PyMOL Python script that loads the backbone (N, CA, C, O; Angstrom):
from pymol import cmd

cmd.read_pdbstr("""\
ATOM      1  N   MET A   1     -21.458  20.263 -11.272  1.00  0.00           N
ATOM      2  CA  MET A   1     -19.972  19.642 -11.322  1.00  0.00           C
ATOM      3  C   MET A   1     -19.570  19.521 -12.705  1.00  0.00           C
ATOM      4  O   MET A   1     -20.175  18.772 -13.473  1.00  0.00           O
ATOM      5  N   ASP A   2     -18.496  20.276 -13.092  1.00  0.00           N
ATOM      6  CA  ASP A   2     -17.836  20.056 -14.372  1.00  0.00           C
ATOM      7  C   ASP A   2     -16.684  19.121 -14.416  1.00  0.00           C
ATOM      8  O   ASP A   2     -16.366  18.410 -13.462  1.00  0.00           O
ATOM      9  N   THR A   3     -16.038  19.149 -15.619  1.00  0.00           N
ATOM     10  CA  THR A   3     -14.863  18.060 -15.763  1.00  0.00           C
ATOM     11  C   THR A   3     -13.722  18.430 -14.712  1.00  0.00           C
ATOM     12  O   THR A   3     -13.064  17.536 -14.181  1.00  0.00           O
ATOM     13  N   LYS A   4     -13.526  19.671 -14.453  1.00  0.00           N
ATOM     14  CA  LYS A   4     -12.358  19.966 -13.511  1.00  0.00           C
ATOM     15  C   LYS A   4     -12.635  19.325 -12.177  1.00  0.00           C
ATOM     16  O   LYS A   4     -11.784  18.688 -11.556  1.00  0.00           O
ATOM     17  N   ASP A   5     -13.901  19.533 -11.758  1.00  0.00           N
ATOM     18  CA  ASP A   5     -14.251  18.955 -10.415  1.00  0.00           C
ATOM     19  C   ASP A   5     -14.136  17.452 -10.287  1.00  0.00           C
ATOM     20  O   ASP A   5     -13.712  16.944  -9.249  1.00  0.00           O
ATOM     21  N   LEU A   6     -14.513  16.732 -11.344  1.00  0.00           N
ATOM     22  CA  LEU A   6     -14.413  15.313 -11.439  1.00  0.00           C
ATOM     23  C   LEU A   6     -12.975  14.939 -11.409  1.00  0.00           C
ATOM     24  O   LEU A   6     -12.561  14.036 -10.682  1.00  0.00           O
ATOM     25  N   LEU A   7     -12.238  15.611 -12.174  1.00  0.00           N
ATOM     26  CA  LEU A   7     -10.799  15.231 -12.265  1.00  0.00           C
ATOM     27  C   LEU A   7     -10.119  15.481 -10.878  1.00  0.00           C
ATOM     28  O   LEU A   7      -9.251  14.696 -10.496  1.00  0.00           O
ATOM     29  N   ARG A   8     -10.470  16.500 -10.152  1.00  0.00           N
ATOM     30  CA  ARG A   8      -9.997  16.715  -8.779  1.00  0.00           C
ATOM     31  C   ARG A   8     -10.271  15.571  -7.856  1.00  0.00           C
ATOM     32  O   ARG A   8      -9.509  15.284  -6.933  1.00  0.00           O
ATOM     33  N   LEU A   9     -11.435  14.889  -8.139  1.00  0.00           N
ATOM     34  CA  LEU A   9     -11.767  13.788  -7.179  1.00  0.00           C
ATOM     35  C   LEU A   9     -11.030  12.469  -7.459  1.00  0.00           C
ATOM     36  O   LEU A   9     -11.067  11.530  -6.663  1.00  0.00           O
ATOM     37  N   VAL A  10     -10.337  12.436  -8.663  1.00  0.00           N
ATOM     38  CA  VAL A  10      -9.865  11.095  -9.144  1.00  0.00           C
ATOM     39  C   VAL A  10      -8.657  10.781  -8.125  1.00  0.00           C
ATOM     40  O   VAL A  10      -8.615   9.644  -7.653  1.00  0.00           O
ATOM     41  N   HIS A  11      -7.802  11.595  -7.806  1.00  0.00           N
ATOM     42  CA  HIS A  11      -6.614  11.260  -6.972  1.00  0.00           C
ATOM     43  C   HIS A  11      -7.032  10.738  -5.549  1.00  0.00           C
ATOM     44  O   HIS A  11      -6.512   9.716  -5.101  1.00  0.00           O
ATOM     45  N   PRO A  12      -7.941  11.421  -4.866  1.00  0.00           N
ATOM     46  CA  PRO A  12      -8.337  10.855  -3.547  1.00  0.00           C
ATOM     47  C   PRO A  12      -9.162   9.538  -3.741  1.00  0.00           C
ATOM     48  O   PRO A  12      -9.042   8.589  -2.967  1.00  0.00           O
ATOM     49  N   ALA A  13      -9.990   9.534  -4.798  1.00  0.00           N
ATOM     50  CA  ALA A  13     -10.712   8.193  -4.840  1.00  0.00           C
ATOM     51  C   ALA A  13      -9.855   7.094  -5.118  1.00  0.00           C
ATOM     52  O   ALA A  13     -10.019   6.039  -4.506  1.00  0.00           O
ATOM     53  N   ILE A  14      -8.903   7.225  -6.026  1.00  0.00           N
ATOM     54  CA  ILE A  14      -7.993   6.061  -6.241  1.00  0.00           C
ATOM     55  C   ILE A  14      -7.217   5.833  -4.966  1.00  0.00           C
ATOM     56  O   ILE A  14      -6.998   4.664  -4.647  1.00  0.00           O
ATOM     57  N   ALA A  15      -6.801   6.754  -4.246  1.00  0.00           N
ATOM     58  CA  ALA A  15      -6.027   6.711  -2.907  1.00  0.00           C
ATOM     59  C   ALA A  15      -6.868   5.751  -2.004  1.00  0.00           C
ATOM     60  O   ALA A  15      -6.363   4.737  -1.522  1.00  0.00           O
ATOM     61  N   VAL A  16      -8.073   6.083  -1.808  1.00  0.00           N
ATOM     62  CA  VAL A  16      -8.994   5.445  -0.929  1.00  0.00           C
ATOM     63  C   VAL A  16      -9.262   4.039  -1.380  1.00  0.00           C
ATOM     64  O   VAL A  16      -9.216   3.093  -0.594  1.00  0.00           O
ATOM     65  N   ALA A  17      -9.564   3.902  -2.757  1.00  0.00           N
ATOM     66  CA  ALA A  17      -9.928   2.466  -3.147  1.00  0.00           C
ATOM     67  C   ALA A  17      -8.891   1.549  -3.461  1.00  0.00           C
ATOM     68  O   ALA A  17      -9.162   0.354  -3.580  1.00  0.00           O
ATOM     69  N   ILE A  18      -7.629   2.010  -3.622  1.00  0.00           N
ATOM     70  CA  ILE A  18      -6.503   1.190  -3.956  1.00  0.00           C
ATOM     71  C   ILE A  18      -5.408   1.291  -2.826  1.00  0.00           C
ATOM     72  O   ILE A  18      -5.069   0.251  -2.261  1.00  0.00           O
ATOM     73  N   VAL A  19      -4.903   2.361  -2.510  1.00  0.00           N
ATOM     74  CA  VAL A  19      -3.827   2.386  -1.647  1.00  0.00           C
ATOM     75  C   VAL A  19      -4.038   2.011  -0.218  1.00  0.00           C
ATOM     76  O   VAL A  19      -3.303   1.192   0.334  1.00  0.00           O
ATOM     77  N   TYR A  20      -5.138   2.664   0.456  1.00  0.00           N
ATOM     78  CA  TYR A  20      -5.460   2.218   1.771  1.00  0.00           C
ATOM     79  C   TYR A  20      -5.658   0.904   2.053  1.00  0.00           C
ATOM     80  O   TYR A  20      -5.203   0.510   3.127  1.00  0.00           O
ATOM     81  N   PRO A  21      -6.396  -0.108   1.142  1.00  0.00           N
ATOM     82  CA  PRO A  21      -6.420  -1.489   1.415  1.00  0.00           C
ATOM     83  C   PRO A  21      -5.024  -2.065   1.245  1.00  0.00           C
ATOM     84  O   PRO A  21      -4.711  -2.944   2.048  1.00  0.00           O
ATOM     85  N   ILE A  22      -4.219  -1.741   0.411  1.00  0.00           N
ATOM     86  CA  ILE A  22      -2.817  -2.282   0.354  1.00  0.00           C
ATOM     87  C   ILE A  22      -2.018  -1.891   1.630  1.00  0.00           C
ATOM     88  O   ILE A  22      -1.215  -2.690   2.111  1.00  0.00           O
ATOM     89  N   VAL A  23      -2.225  -0.700   2.168  1.00  0.00           N
ATOM     90  CA  VAL A  23      -1.615  -0.405   3.375  1.00  0.00           C
ATOM     91  C   VAL A  23      -1.944  -1.284   4.530  1.00  0.00           C
ATOM     92  O   VAL A  23      -1.117  -1.655   5.364  1.00  0.00           O
ATOM     93  N   GLY A  24      -3.215  -1.594   4.524  1.00  0.00           N
ATOM     94  CA  GLY A  24      -3.805  -2.590   5.473  1.00  0.00           C
ATOM     95  C   GLY A  24      -3.045  -4.060   5.343  1.00  0.00           C
ATOM     96  O   GLY A  24      -2.496  -4.689   6.248  1.00  0.00           O
ATOM     97  N   MET A  25      -3.162  -4.371   4.130  1.00  0.00           N
ATOM     98  CA  MET A  25      -2.457  -5.826   3.842  1.00  0.00           C
ATOM     99  C   MET A  25      -1.061  -5.731   4.244  1.00  0.00           C
ATOM    100  O   MET A  25      -0.601  -6.666   4.898  1.00  0.00           O
ATOM    101  N   VAL A  26      -0.343  -4.769   3.959  1.00  0.00           N
ATOM    102  CA  VAL A  26       1.138  -4.675   4.199  1.00  0.00           C
ATOM    103  C   VAL A  26       1.422  -4.653   5.806  1.00  0.00           C
ATOM    104  O   VAL A  26       2.338  -5.314   6.296  1.00  0.00           O
ATOM    105  N   VAL A  27       0.631  -3.908   6.510  1.00  0.00           N
ATOM    106  CA  VAL A  27       0.738  -3.803   7.936  1.00  0.00           C
ATOM    107  C   VAL A  27       0.355  -5.233   8.590  1.00  0.00           C
ATOM    108  O   VAL A  27       1.016  -5.723   9.506  1.00  0.00           O
ATOM    109  N   ASN A  28      -0.717  -5.812   8.054  1.00  0.00           N
ATOM    110  CA  ASN A  28      -0.982  -7.116   8.509  1.00  0.00           C
ATOM    111  C   ASN A  28       0.137  -8.182   8.317  1.00  0.00           C
ATOM    112  O   ASN A  28       0.442  -8.972   9.210  1.00  0.00           O
ATOM    113  N   MET A  29       0.728  -8.149   7.092  1.00  0.00           N
ATOM    114  CA  MET A  29       1.823  -9.073   6.893  1.00  0.00           C
ATOM    115  C   MET A  29       2.970  -8.788   7.674  1.00  0.00           C
ATOM    116  O   MET A  29       3.617  -9.745   8.100  1.00  0.00           O
ATOM    117  N   ALA A  30       3.365  -7.522   7.957  1.00  0.00           N
ATOM    118  CA  ALA A  30       4.368  -7.090   8.797  1.00  0.00           C
ATOM    119  C   ALA A  30       4.291  -7.632  10.173  1.00  0.00           C
ATOM    120  O   ALA A  30       5.265  -8.117  10.750  1.00  0.00           O
ATOM    121  N   TRP A  31       3.049  -7.533  10.705  1.00  0.00           N
ATOM    122  CA  TRP A  31       2.689  -8.090  12.096  1.00  0.00           C
ATOM    123  C   TRP A  31       2.896  -9.493  12.052  1.00  0.00           C
ATOM    124  O   TRP A  31       3.500 -10.006  12.994  1.00  0.00           O
ATOM    125  N   GLN A  32       2.454 -10.271  11.016  1.00  0.00           N
ATOM    126  CA  GLN A  32       2.527 -11.604  11.206  1.00  0.00           C
ATOM    127  C   GLN A  32       4.125 -12.009  10.953  1.00  0.00           C
ATOM    128  O   GLN A  32       4.545 -12.991  11.565  1.00  0.00           O
ATOM    129  N   THR A  33       4.932 -11.360  10.166  1.00  0.00           N
ATOM    130  CA  THR A  33       6.243 -11.631   9.964  1.00  0.00           C
ATOM    131  C   THR A  33       7.006 -11.511  11.350  1.00  0.00           C
ATOM    132  O   THR A  33       7.818 -12.358  11.722  1.00  0.00           O
ATOM    133  N   ARG A  34       6.671 -10.386  12.077  1.00  0.00           N
ATOM    134  CA  ARG A  34       7.300 -10.064  13.359  1.00  0.00           C
ATOM    135  C   ARG A  34       7.020 -11.178  14.330  1.00  0.00           C
ATOM    136  O   ARG A  34       7.916 -11.699  14.993  1.00  0.00           O
ATOM    137  N   GLN A  35       5.674 -11.554  14.402  1.00  0.00           N
ATOM    138  CA  GLN A  35       5.155 -12.595  15.250  1.00  0.00           C
ATOM    139  C   GLN A  35       5.890 -13.910  14.930  1.00  0.00           C
ATOM    140  O   GLN A  35       6.265 -14.622  15.862  1.00  0.00           O
ATOM    141  N   ARG A  36       6.101 -14.247  13.702  1.00  0.00           N
ATOM    142  CA  ARG A  36       6.794 -15.402  13.326  1.00  0.00           C
ATOM    143  C   ARG A  36       8.168 -15.478  13.802  1.00  0.00           C
ATOM    144  O   ARG A  36       8.614 -16.501  14.321  1.00  0.00           O
ATOM    145  N   ARG A  37       8.940 -14.267  13.612  1.00  0.00           N
ATOM    146  CA  ARG A  37      10.403 -14.165  14.130  1.00  0.00           C
ATOM    147  C   ARG A  37      10.461 -14.290  15.472  1.00  0.00           C
ATOM    148  O   ARG A  37      11.338 -15.006  15.955  1.00  0.00           O
ATOM    149  N   LEU A  38       9.630 -13.683  16.217  1.00  0.00           N
ATOM    150  CA  LEU A  38       9.660 -13.778  17.682  1.00  0.00           C
ATOM    151  C   LEU A  38       9.399 -15.119  18.122  1.00  0.00           C
ATOM    152  O   LEU A  38      10.072 -15.554  19.057  1.00  0.00           O
ATOM    153  N   GLN A  39       8.406 -15.930  17.516  1.00  0.00           N
ATOM    154  CA  GLN A  39       8.234 -17.300  17.976  1.00  0.00           C
ATOM    155  C   GLN A  39       9.533 -18.160  17.654  1.00  0.00           C
ATOM    156  O   GLN A  39      10.034 -18.917  18.485  1.00  0.00           O
ATOM    157  N   VAL A  40       9.996 -17.985  16.455  1.00  0.00           N
ATOM    158  CA  VAL A  40      11.272 -18.832  15.978  1.00  0.00           C
ATOM    159  C   VAL A  40      12.446 -18.600  17.060  1.00  0.00           C
ATOM    160  O   VAL A  40      13.127 -19.525  17.504  1.00  0.00           O
ATOM    161  N   THR A  41      12.596 -17.247  17.429  1.00  0.00           N
ATOM    162  CA  THR A  41      13.681 -16.808  18.266  1.00  0.00           C
ATOM    163  C   THR A  41      13.463 -17.494  19.667  1.00  0.00           C
ATOM    164  O   THR A  41      14.399 -17.983  20.299  1.00  0.00           O
ATOM    165  N   SER A  42      12.233 -17.493  20.083  1.00  0.00           N
ATOM    166  CA  SER A  42      12.028 -18.111  21.485  1.00  0.00           C
ATOM    167  C   SER A  42      12.089 -19.557  21.440  1.00  0.00           C
ATOM    168  O   SER A  42      12.064 -20.191  22.495  1.00  0.00           O
ATOM    169  N   GLY A  43      12.169 -20.142  20.312  1.00  0.00           N
ATOM    170  CA  GLY A  43      12.273 -21.673  20.280  1.00  0.00           C
ATOM    171  C   GLY A  43      11.037 -22.479  20.042  1.00  0.00           C
ATOM    172  O   GLY A  43      11.038 -23.709  19.986  1.00  0.00           O
ATOM    173  N   GLU A  44       9.938 -21.687  19.899  1.00  0.00           N
ATOM    174  CA  GLU A  44       8.760 -22.306  19.608  1.00  0.00           C
ATOM    175  C   GLU A  44       8.479 -22.727  18.185  1.00  0.00           C
ATOM    176  O   GLU A  44       9.183 -22.265  17.287  1.00  0.00           O
ATOM    177  N   LYS A  45       7.520 -23.553  17.919  1.00  0.00           N
ATOM    178  CA  LYS A  45       7.341 -24.050  16.538  1.00  0.00           C
ATOM    179  C   LYS A  45       6.149 -22.922  16.031  1.00  0.00           C
ATOM    180  O   LYS A  45       5.058 -22.872  16.598  1.00  0.00           O
ATOM    181  N   SER A  46       6.447 -22.183  15.086  1.00  0.00           N
ATOM    182  CA  SER A  46       5.666 -21.075  14.564  1.00  0.00           C
ATOM    183  C   SER A  46       4.388 -21.756  13.610  1.00  0.00           C
ATOM    184  O   SER A  46       4.623 -22.566  12.714  1.00  0.00           O
ATOM    185  N   THR A  47       3.168 -21.340  13.921  1.00  0.00           N
ATOM    186  CA  THR A  47       2.017 -21.705  12.986  1.00  0.00           C
ATOM    187  C   THR A  47       1.889 -20.808  11.749  1.00  0.00           C
ATOM    188  O   THR A  47       1.152 -21.103  10.808  1.00  0.00           O
ATOM    189  N   ILE A  48       2.651 -19.682  11.792  1.00  0.00           N
ATOM    190  CA  ILE A  48       2.644 -18.711  10.615  1.00  0.00           C
ATOM    191  C   ILE A  48       3.521 -19.422   9.537  1.00  0.00           C
ATOM    192  O   ILE A  48       4.587 -19.960   9.836  1.00  0.00           O
ATOM    193  N   PRO A  49       3.032 -19.397   8.302  1.00  0.00           N
ATOM    194  CA  PRO A  49       4.007 -20.014   7.282  1.00  0.00           C
ATOM    195  C   PRO A  49       5.128 -19.085   7.003  1.00  0.00           C
ATOM    196  O   PRO A  49       4.991 -17.872   7.167  1.00  0.00           O
ATOM    197  N   PRO A  50       6.291 -19.646   6.565  1.00  0.00           N
ATOM    198  CA  PRO A  50       7.471 -18.813   6.254  1.00  0.00           C
ATOM    199  C   PRO A  50       7.325 -17.989   4.968  1.00  0.00           C
ATOM    200  O   PRO A  50       8.184 -17.178   4.624  1.00  0.00           O
ATOM    201  N   VAL A  51       6.262 -18.217   4.306  1.00  0.00           N
ATOM    202  CA  VAL A  51       6.160 -17.491   3.062  1.00  0.00           C
ATOM    203  C   VAL A  51       5.590 -16.040   3.274  1.00  0.00           C
ATOM    204  O   VAL A  51       5.515 -15.248   2.335  1.00  0.00           O
ATOM    205  N   VAL A  52       5.187 -15.728   4.566  1.00  0.00           N
ATOM    206  CA  VAL A  52       4.653 -14.470   4.922  1.00  0.00           C
ATOM    207  C   VAL A  52       5.592 -13.386   4.684  1.00  0.00           C
ATOM    208  O   VAL A  52       5.170 -12.339   4.192  1.00  0.00           O
ATOM    209  N   GLY A  53       6.946 -13.539   5.011  1.00  0.00           N
ATOM    210  CA  GLY A  53       7.943 -12.543   4.776  1.00  0.00           C
ATOM    211  C   GLY A  53       8.084 -12.122   3.329  1.00  0.00           C
ATOM    212  O   GLY A  53       8.188 -10.939   3.006  1.00  0.00           O
ATOM    213  N   ARG A  54       8.086 -13.169   2.434  1.00  0.00           N
ATOM    214  CA  ARG A  54       8.203 -12.892   1.006  1.00  0.00           C
ATOM    215  C   ARG A  54       7.031 -12.080   0.412  1.00  0.00           C
ATOM    216  O   ARG A  54       7.128 -11.128  -0.363  1.00  0.00           O
ATOM    217  N   GLU A  55       5.907 -12.627   0.916  1.00  0.00           N
ATOM    218  CA  GLU A  55       4.565 -11.849   0.534  1.00  0.00           C
ATOM    219  C   GLU A  55       4.607 -10.508   0.963  1.00  0.00           C
ATOM    220  O   GLU A  55       4.238  -9.640   0.171  1.00  0.00           O
ATOM    221  N   HIS A  56       5.022 -10.180   2.163  1.00  0.00           N
ATOM    222  CA  HIS A  56       5.087  -8.855   2.657  1.00  0.00           C
ATOM    223  C   HIS A  56       5.972  -7.982   1.773  1.00  0.00           C
ATOM    224  O   HIS A  56       5.612  -6.833   1.517  1.00  0.00           O
ATOM    225  N   VAL A  57       7.051  -8.450   1.322  1.00  0.00           N
ATOM    226  CA  VAL A  57       7.981  -7.712   0.467  1.00  0.00           C
ATOM    227  C   VAL A  57       7.262  -7.469  -0.924  1.00  0.00           C
ATOM    228  O   VAL A  57       7.284  -6.356  -1.451  1.00  0.00           O
ATOM    229  N   LYS A  58       6.648  -8.512  -1.474  1.00  0.00           N
ATOM    230  CA  LYS A  58       5.883  -8.255  -2.714  1.00  0.00           C
ATOM    231  C   LYS A  58       4.855  -7.267  -2.667  1.00  0.00           C
ATOM    232  O   LYS A  58       4.751  -6.394  -3.529  1.00  0.00           O
ATOM    233  N   ILE A  59       4.005  -7.391  -1.572  1.00  0.00           N
ATOM    234  CA  ILE A  59       2.907  -6.301  -1.499  1.00  0.00           C
ATOM    235  C   ILE A  59       3.396  -4.917  -1.070  1.00  0.00           C
ATOM    236  O   ILE A  59       2.752  -3.907  -1.354  1.00  0.00           O
ATOM    237  N   GLY A  60       4.498  -4.882  -0.410  1.00  0.00           N
ATOM    238  CA  GLY A  60       5.130  -3.677  -0.056  1.00  0.00           C
ATOM    239  C   GLY A  60       5.664  -3.006  -1.249  1.00  0.00           C
ATOM    240  O   GLY A  60       5.540  -1.787  -1.364  1.00  0.00           O
ATOM    241  N   ARG A  61       6.260  -3.729  -2.163  1.00  0.00           N
ATOM    242  CA  ARG A  61       6.618  -3.210  -3.573  1.00  0.00           C
ATOM    243  C   ARG A  61       5.368  -2.579  -4.347  1.00  0.00           C
ATOM    244  O   ARG A  61       5.396  -1.500  -4.939  1.00  0.00           O
ATOM    245  N   TRP A  62       4.323  -3.391  -4.248  1.00  0.00           N
ATOM    246  CA  TRP A  62       2.960  -2.879  -4.858  1.00  0.00           C
ATOM    247  C   TRP A  62       2.625  -1.606  -4.168  1.00  0.00           C
ATOM    248  O   TRP A  62       2.304  -0.655  -4.881  1.00  0.00           O
ATOM    249  N   LEU A  63       2.656  -1.458  -2.874  1.00  0.00           N
ATOM    250  CA  LEU A  63       2.240  -0.254  -2.086  1.00  0.00           C
ATOM    251  C   LEU A  63       3.219   0.823  -2.548  1.00  0.00           C
ATOM    252  O   LEU A  63       2.747   1.941  -2.756  1.00  0.00           O
ATOM    253  N   THR A  64       4.463   0.632  -2.725  1.00  0.00           N
ATOM    254  CA  THR A  64       5.444   1.711  -3.141  1.00  0.00           C
ATOM    255  C   THR A  64       5.055   2.260  -4.447  1.00  0.00           C
ATOM    256  O   THR A  64       4.939   3.470  -4.643  1.00  0.00           O
ATOM    257  N   GLY A  65       4.845   1.312  -5.382  1.00  0.00           N
ATOM    258  CA  GLY A  65       4.498   1.740  -6.725  1.00  0.00           C
ATOM    259  C   GLY A  65       3.158   2.515  -6.833  1.00  0.00           C
ATOM    260  O   GLY A  65       3.040   3.452  -7.622  1.00  0.00           O
ATOM    261  N   SER A  66       2.104   2.086  -5.985  1.00  0.00           N
ATOM    262  CA  SER A  66       0.975   2.798  -5.996  1.00  0.00           C
ATOM    263  C   SER A  66       0.990   4.140  -5.402  1.00  0.00           C
ATOM    264  O   SER A  66       0.310   5.044  -5.886  1.00  0.00           O
ATOM    265  N   VAL A  67       1.749   4.309  -4.357  1.00  0.00           N
ATOM    266  CA  VAL A  67       1.973   5.598  -3.782  1.00  0.00           C
ATOM    267  C   VAL A  67       2.660   6.494  -4.682  1.00  0.00           C
ATOM    268  O   VAL A  67       2.280   7.664  -4.725  1.00  0.00           O
ATOM    269  N   VAL A  68       3.737   6.059  -5.495  1.00  0.00           N
ATOM    270  CA  VAL A  68       4.425   6.838  -6.437  1.00  0.00           C
ATOM    271  C   VAL A  68       3.431   7.163  -7.635  1.00  0.00           C
ATOM    272  O   VAL A  68       3.529   8.254  -8.198  1.00  0.00           O
ATOM    273  N   GLY A  69       2.545   6.303  -8.005  1.00  0.00           N
ATOM    274  CA  GLY A  69       1.583   6.583  -9.018  1.00  0.00           C
ATOM    275  C   GLY A  69       0.642   7.635  -8.713  1.00  0.00           C
ATOM    276  O   GLY A  69       0.362   8.536  -9.504  1.00  0.00           O
ATOM    277  N   ILE A  70       0.082   7.486  -7.372  1.00  0.00           N
ATOM    278  CA  ILE A  70      -0.881   8.469  -6.998  1.00  0.00           C
ATOM    279  C   ILE A  70      -0.334   9.843  -6.752  1.00  0.00           C
ATOM    280  O   ILE A  70      -1.032  10.846  -6.898  1.00  0.00           O
ATOM    281  N   SER A  71       0.991   9.881  -6.357  1.00  0.00           N
ATOM    282  CA  SER A  71       1.762  11.204  -6.294  1.00  0.00           C
ATOM    283  C   SER A  71       1.955  11.919  -7.606  1.00  0.00           C
ATOM    284  O   SER A  71       1.796  13.131  -7.754  1.00  0.00           O
ATOM    285  N   LEU A  72       2.332  11.016  -8.602  1.00  0.00           N
ATOM    286  CA  LEU A  72       2.449  11.491  -9.982  1.00  0.00           C
ATOM    287  C   LEU A  72       1.094  11.942 -10.558  1.00  0.00           C
ATOM    288  O   LEU A  72       1.023  12.910 -11.314  1.00  0.00           O
ATOM    289  N   LEU A  73       0.122  11.288 -10.220  1.00  0.00           N
ATOM    290  CA  LEU A  73      -1.257  11.602 -10.746  1.00  0.00           C
ATOM    291  C   LEU A  73      -1.641  13.087 -10.133  1.00  0.00           C
ATOM    292  O   LEU A  73      -2.192  13.940 -10.829  1.00  0.00           O
ATOM    293  N   ALA A  74      -1.320  13.275  -8.886  1.00  0.00           N
ATOM    294  CA  ALA A  74      -1.614  14.475  -8.215  1.00  0.00           C
ATOM    295  C   ALA A  74      -0.819  15.620  -8.722  1.00  0.00           C
ATOM    296  O   ALA A  74      -1.352  16.722  -8.847  1.00  0.00           O
ATOM    297  N   LEU A  75       0.478  15.413  -9.034  1.00  0.00           N
ATOM    298  CA  LEU A  75       1.373  16.360  -9.651  1.00  0.00           C
ATOM    299  C   LEU A  75       0.850  16.706 -11.077  1.00  0.00           C
ATOM    300  O   LEU A  75       0.771  17.885 -11.424  1.00  0.00           O
ATOM    301  N   ALA A  76       0.500  15.710 -11.885  1.00  0.00           N
ATOM    302  CA  ALA A  76       0.048  15.831 -13.093  1.00  0.00           C
ATOM    303  C   ALA A  76      -1.230  16.771 -13.205  1.00  0.00           C
ATOM    304  O   ALA A  76      -1.346  17.578 -14.128  1.00  0.00           O
ATOM    305  N   TYR A  77      -2.157  16.618 -12.230  1.00  0.00           N
ATOM    306  CA  TYR A  77      -3.287  17.325 -12.198  1.00  0.00           C
ATOM    307  C   TYR A  77      -2.940  18.785 -11.829  1.00  0.00           C
ATOM    308  O   TYR A  77      -3.526  19.688 -12.426  1.00  0.00           O
ATOM    309  N   VAL A  78      -2.069  19.056 -10.928  1.00  0.00           N
ATOM    310  CA  VAL A  78      -1.697  20.440 -10.689  1.00  0.00           C
ATOM    311  C   VAL A  78      -0.980  21.106 -11.799  1.00  0.00           C
ATOM    312  O   VAL A  78      -1.149  22.300 -12.049  1.00  0.00           O
ATOM    313  N   LEU A  79      -0.171  20.331 -12.471  1.00  0.00           N
ATOM    314  CA  LEU A  79       0.649  20.917 -13.622  1.00  0.00           C
ATOM    315  C   LEU A  79      -0.314  21.232 -14.863  1.00  0.00           C
ATOM    316  O   LEU A  79      -0.271  22.277 -15.511  1.00  0.00           O
ATOM    317  N   ILE A  80      -1.154  20.210 -15.082  1.00  0.00           N
ATOM    318  CA  ILE A  80      -1.981  20.503 -16.333  1.00  0.00           C
ATOM    319  C   ILE A  80      -3.247  21.271 -16.211  1.00  0.00           C
ATOM    320  O   ILE A  80      -3.564  22.130 -17.033  1.00  0.00           O
ATOM    321  N   ILE A  81      -4.037  20.925 -15.079  1.00  0.00           N
ATOM    322  CA  ILE A  81      -5.244  21.686 -14.836  1.00  0.00           C
ATOM    323  C   ILE A  81      -4.997  23.039 -14.288  1.00  0.00           C
ATOM    324  O   ILE A  81      -5.638  23.985 -14.746  1.00  0.00           O
ATOM    325  N   LYS A  82      -4.192  23.202 -13.419  1.00  0.00           N
ATOM    326  CA  LYS A  82      -3.904  24.513 -12.736  1.00  0.00           C
ATOM    327  C   LYS A  82      -2.943  25.409 -13.565  1.00  0.00           C
ATOM    328  O   LYS A  82      -2.864  26.605 -13.284  1.00  0.00           O
ATOM    329  N   ALA A  83      -2.279  24.926 -14.481  1.00  0.00           N
ATOM    330  CA  ALA A  83      -1.262  25.774 -15.179  1.00  0.00           C
ATOM    331  C   ALA A  83      -1.985  26.749 -16.180  1.00  0.00           C
ATOM    332  O   ALA A  83      -1.327  27.537 -16.859  1.00  0.00           O
TER     333      ALA A  83
END
""", "prot")
cmd.dss("prot")
cmd.show_as("cartoon", "prot")
cmd.util.cbc("prot")
cmd.orient("prot")
């Protein structure tokens, strides 16, 4: 394995190590936010804290930034190494 092969593995490795766990967190917070809204709408007292919605937005922004960063990393690899 030379340097080109190692650089080819950087993009998928970062995606698996960073982006996929963030996707899991965002989906979990989205589910909690929905459950909280459904409980409040039905008139029940929700056990889910109200901060879940704000946290969902914050982590969603991190997810957006990381996906854009991973995409730019892949494009940089294609433009620099393959050019």
